C-alpha positions in Angstrom: 25.4 -1.1 -0.3 24.6 -4.8 -0.6 21.0 -5.4 -1.9 19.3 -8.7 -2.4 16.9 -8.9 -5.4 14.3 -11.7 -5.7 11.9 -11.8 -8.7 8.8 -13.9 -8.9 8.4 -14.3 -12.7 4.8 -15.6 -12.3 3.5 -12.8 -10.1 0.7 -10.8 -11.7 0.1 -13.2 -14.5 -3.5 -13.8 -13.3 -4.4 -10.1 -13.3 -5.3 -9.3 -16.8 -7.2 -12.5 -17.3 -9.4 -11.7 -14.3 -8.0 -14.4 -12.0 -7.5 -12.0 -9.0 -4.2 -13.7 -8.2 -1.4 -15.9 -9.5 -0.9 -18.5 -6.7 -0.3 -21.9 -8.4 -0.5 -20.3 -11.8 2.9 -21.0 -13.4 2.7 -18.6 -16.3 5.4 -16.0 -16.8 4.1 -12.4 -16.7 5.3 -10.6 -19.8 5.0 -7.2 -17.9 7.6 -8.2 -15.3 10.6 -7.4 -17.5 9.3 -3.8 -18.2 8.7 -3.2 -14.5 12.1 -4.5 -13.5 13.8 -2.3 -16.1 11.8 0.8 -14.8 13.1 0.0 -11.3 16.7 -0.6 -12.3 17.0 2.5 -14.4 16.3 4.6 -11.3 19.2 3.1 -9.4 21.8 2.1 -12.0 24.1 5.0 -11.1 24.2 4.2 -7.4 27.1 2.3 -5.7 25.2 -1.0 -5.3 26.2 -4.6 -5.3 23.3 -6.9 -6.0 23.0 -10.5 -4.8 20.3 -12.4 -6.7 19.1 -16.0 -7.6 19.7 -17.5 -11.0 17.8 -16.9 -14.2 14.4 -15.3 -14.1 14.5 -15.0 -10.3 16.9 -12.0 -10.8 20.1 -12.8 -12.8 18.4 -12.3 -16.2 17.2 -8.8 -15.4 20.4 -7.5 -13.8 22.4 -8.9 -16.8 20.6 -6.3 -19.0 22.5 -3.5 -17.2 26.3 -3.8 -17.8 27.0 -1.0 -15.3 25.3 -2.9 -12.4 27.5 -5.1 -10.2 25.9 -8.4 -9.1 26.6 -11.8 -7.8 24.5 -14.9 -8.3 23.5 -17.2 -5.5 22.9 -20.9 -6.1 19.1 -20.8 -6.0 16.6 -20.8 -8.9 15.8 -22.9 -11.9 13.7 -22.9 -15.1 10.5 -23.4 -13.2 10.6 -21.8 -9.8 8.5 -22.4 -6.7 7.8 -20.6 -3.5 10.4 -22.8 -1.8 13.0 -21.2 -4.1 11.8 -17.7 -2.9 12.0 -18.8 0.7 15.5 -20.2 0.4 16.7 -17.2 -1.6 15.3 -14.9 1.1 17.0 -16.9 3.9 20.4 -16.7 2.1 20.2 -13.1 1.1 19.1 -11.9 4.6 22.5 -13.2 5.8 24.6 -11.3 3.3 22.7 -8.1 2.4 21.4 -4.8 3.9 18.0 -5.0 2.4 15.9 -7.4 0.3 14.0 -6.0 -2.7 11.5 -8.4 -4.3 9.2 -8.2 -7.3 5.8 -9.8 -6.8 2.7 -9.5 -4.8 1.4 -10.6 -1.3 2.2 -14.2 -1.9 5.8 -13.4 -2.7 5.9 -11.0 0.4 4.8 -13.9 2.6 7.5 -16.2 1.1 10.2 -13.5 1.7 9.1 -13.1 5.3 9.3 -16.9 5.8 12.9 -16.8 4.7 13.7 -14.1 7.2 12.2 -16.3 10.0 14.4 -19.3 8.9 17.6 -17.2 9.1 16.5 -15.4 12.3 17.2 -12.1 10.5 13.8 -10.4 10.8 15.8 -7.2 11.4 16.5 -7.0 7.6 14.1 -4.6 5.9 12.2 -5.7 2.7 10.7 -3.7 -0.1 8.3 -4.8 -2.8 8.3 -3.8 -6.5 4.6 -4.0 -7.3 4.3 -6.8 -10.0 1.6 -8.9 -8.4 -2.2 -9.0 -8.5 -2.8 -8.8 -4.7 -0.8 -6.1 -2.9 -2.6 -5.5 0.4 0.6 -5.7 2.5 2.4 -2.6 3.6 5.8 -3.3 2.0 5.1 -2.2 -1.6 6.3 1.0 -3.3 3.6 2.7 -5.4 5.3 2.1 -8.7 8.6 0.5 -9.9 10.1 4.0 -10.2 9.0 4.8 -6.7 10.7 1.6 -5.5 13.9 2.9 -7.1 13.5 6.3 -5.4 13.0 4.6 -2.0 16.2 2.6 -2.5 18.1 5.7 -3.4 16.8 7.4 -0.2 17.8 4.4 1.8 21.4 4.5 0.4 21.6 8.2 1.1 20.4 7.8 4.7 17.1 9.6 4.1 14.7 6.7 4.4 13.3 5.6 7.7 12.9 2.0 8.8 9.4 1.1 10.0 7.3 -1.9 10.7 4.7 -3.1 8.2 2.0 -5.8 7.9 2.3 -8.8 5.6 -1.3 -9.6 4.5 -2.8 -12.1 2.1 -6.2 -13.6 1.1 -7.6 -16.9 0.1 -7.6 -16.6 -3.7 -10.3 -19.3 -4.3 -12.7 -17.4 -2.0 -11.6 -14.1 -3.5 -12.5 -15.2 -7.1 -16.0 -16.0 -5.7 -16.4 -12.6 -4.3 -15.6 -13.5 -0.7 -13.0 -11.1 0.7 -11.1 -12.2 3.8 -7.7 -10.8 4.7 -5.3 -12.5 7.1 -2.3 -11.0 8.9 0.7 -13.3 8.4 3.6 -11.4 9.8 5.1 -8.1 10.9 8.3 -7.1 9.1 10.6 -4.1 8.6 10.5 -2.0 5.5 11.6 1.5 4.5 9.7 4.7 3.9 10.4 8.1 2.5 7.9 10.9 1.8 4.8 9.4 0.3 6.4 6.6 -1.7 5.6 3.5 0.4 2.0 2.4 0.3 0.2 1.5 3.5 -1.5 -1.9 3.9 -5.0 -2.0 2.7 -7.9 -1.2 5.1 -11.5 -2.2 4.8 -13.8 0.7 5.5 -17.3 0.3 6.9 -19.6 2.1 4.5 -22.7 4.2 5.2 -25.6 2.6 3.3 -27.4 5.9 2.9 -24.3 7.4 1.3 -23.9 4.4 -1.0 -27.5 4.8 -2.1 -27.0 8.5 -2.9 -23.9 7.9 -4.9 -25.5 5.0 -6.9 -28.6 7.1 -7.6 -26.5 10.0 -8.8 -24.4 7.8 -11.1 -27.4 6.0 -12.6 -29.4 9.2 -13.3 -26.5 11.5 -14.4 -23.8 9.2 -15.9 -25.2 5.9 -16.9 -28.1 7.5 -18.8 -27.0 6.7 -22.4 -28.2 3.4 -24.0 -25.4 3.4 -26.6 -22.4 3.8 -24.2 -20.4 1.0 -22.6 -19.9 1.6 -18.9 -17.1 -0.4 -17.3 -17.7 -0.8 -13.5 -14.6 -1.8 -11.5 -14.5 -3.8 -8.3 -15.5 -2.5 -4.8 -18.6 -2.2 -2.7 -19.2 1.5 -3.6 -19.3 0.7 -7.3 -21.2 -2.5 -6.9 -24.0 -0.6 -5.1 -24.7 0.9 -8.5 -25.2 -2.6 -10.0 -27.5 -3.6 -7.1 -29.6 -0.5 -7.7 -29.9 -1.6 -11.4 -31.3 -4.9 -10.2 -28.2 -7.1 -10.5 -26.4 -9.3 -7.9 -22.8 -8.4 -8.4 -19.5 -10.1 -7.5 -17.9 -7.4 -5.5 -14.4 -8.2 -6.8 -15.2 -8.3 -10.6 -15.1 -5.8 -13.4 -18.4 -5.7 -15.2 -19.6 -4.0 -18.4 -23.0 -2.4 -18.9 -24.5 -1.2 -22.2 -26.6 1.7 -20.9 -28.1 0.4 -17.7 -28.3 -3.3 -18.9 -25.6 -5.8 -18.0 -23.5 -6.7 -21.0 -20.6 -8.7 -19.6 -19.7 -9.9 -16.1 -16.2 -10.6 -14.7 -14.6 -9.1 -17.8 -10.9 -9.7 -18.5 -8.4 -7.5 -20.4 -9.1 -9.1 -23.8 -12.9 -8.6 -23.3 -12.4 -4.9 -22.5 -10.0 -4.4 -25.5 -12.7 -5.8 -27.8 -15.2 -3.1 -26.8 -15.9 -0.6 -29.5 -17.7 2.7 -29.3 -17.9 5.2 -26.5 -16.5 3.9 -23.2 -16.8 5.3 -19.6 -15.1 3.9 -16.5 -16.4 4.0 -13.0 -13.9 3.3 -10.1 -13.6 3.6 -6.4 -10.2 4.0 -4.5 -8.9 1.3 -2.2 -9.2 2.3 1.5 -6.1 3.8 3.0 -3.9 2.9 -0.1 -5.8 5.3 -2.5 -5.3 3.2 -5.7 -7.8 3.7 -8.4 -5.9 1.7 -11.0 -3.3 -1.1 -10.7 -4.5 -2.9 -7.6 -7.2 -5.5 -7.8 -8.3 -4.3 -11.3 -5.4 -5.1 -13.6 -7.8 -6.3 -16.2 -8.4 -2.6 -16.8 -5.0 -2.5 -18.5 -3.0 0.3 -20.3 -4.5 0.0 -23.7 -8.1 -0.1 -22.3 -7.4 3.0 -20.3 -5.9 4.7 -23.4 -9.2 4.0 -25.3 -11.3 5.4 -22.5 -9.4 8.6 -21.8 -9.0 10.6 -18.6 -12.2 12.6 -19.1 -14.3 9.5 -19.2 -13.1 8.2 -15.8 -15.5 8.7 -12.9 -14.4 8.2 -9.2 -16.9 7.3 -6.5 -16.3 7.0 -2.8 -17.8 7.4 0.6 -16.5 10.3 2.7 -15.4 7.9 5.4 -13.1 6.2 2.9 -11.7 9.4 1.6 -10.7 10.4 5.2 -8.2 7.5 5.1 -6.6 8.6 1.8 -4.0 11.3 1.3 -4.0 11.2 -2.5 -5.1 9.0 -5.4 -2.6 6.5 -6.7 -2.3 5.1 -10.2 -0.1 2.2 -11.3 -1.5 1.3 -14.7 1.6 -0.6 -15.9 2.5 2.1 -18.4 4.5 5.1 -17.2 3.2 7.4 -19.9 -0.4 6.6 -19.0 0.3 7.2 -15.3 1.6 10.7 -16.2 -1.3 11.4 -18.5 -3.8 10.5 -15.8 -2.2 12.6 -13.1 -4.0 15.6 -11.7 -7.1 16.5 -9.8 -10.2 14.3 -9.9 -13.7 15.3 -8.8 -15.0 12.4 -6.7 -18.7 11.7 -6.3 -19.4 11.4 -2.6 -23.2 11.8 -2.6 -26.1 12.9 -4.7 -24.8 16.0 -6.5 -22.0 16.1 -3.8 -18.4 16.1 -4.8 -14.9 16.2 -3.4 -11.7 17.2 -5.2 -8.5 15.1 -4.7 -5.2 15.0 -6.6 -3.0 12.1 -7.5 0.1 11.4 -5.5 3.5 12.9 -6.5 6.6 10.8 -5.9 9.4 13.3 -6.9 
């Protein structure tokens, strides 16, 4: 099996600092290496020949596995650009069976552009989730899940399906304006519950949102000496509105009791919090993610400090109807396993719904 591998070394670098994206941010993401290793460990025993660009666009990571066969194409340099990704995709689509890329929605767009240039849109693509924005329907849930999908593809078990390439305007996104655009339809692969559907915006019932917010304020956010970390999303932000604040719907904010302590917090801000912490999250419509998509500032060490028992999930019933199970991609495999299980989701005033986390084995 011939597989193309393209790595965007900058993808995801804006996540922990609260930038909501990494477009035009040429900072290498230190987490990329770990995620690539997690993916490659899953497939290192398979009969695969990789084709990849130079240096940090792929060669560097494959070189860490002596047992993996690979060839390097003449694309890539010390500082890479989207044009390098597009060219790599064009070349790889002409010599491989599938292209695997590490990045987010911006990288997915560039890979699809390369397919257009080579007129090989029949080649499926699969994303290892290393970006900030991953609304498109071509991403595996975790790096390990991407490896399992490739193994299923090699064994003839995965099906080929169409998927949407979506992206947003990052400048508007950082200001709290959420506008998704469809850029392309491509082929990808799916097996069991491993591939994540593209994100879907759900119309919320205001009465439901009010009930959820009232319950949380009266029964959870009722201690003046506790830090409450409120993640992005309209369901959570309704709580902030009820407390008299005008929130940015895409930011992570910190309350001390029911008073605002810090708005648009980043990873470092959250790490510096001391004392009792509680986390309030809402899942992404259709995708089901509660951690790892759009809230990377709530990173592994922050989650470890909070603990599973101090995580509260809120959602409207309408949104839950679009979700099969809850997904977690914290960036740390051990934490993902520790957070697995059943969660009691607040869906109204004193009204709850139980949902388990996804299983990929």
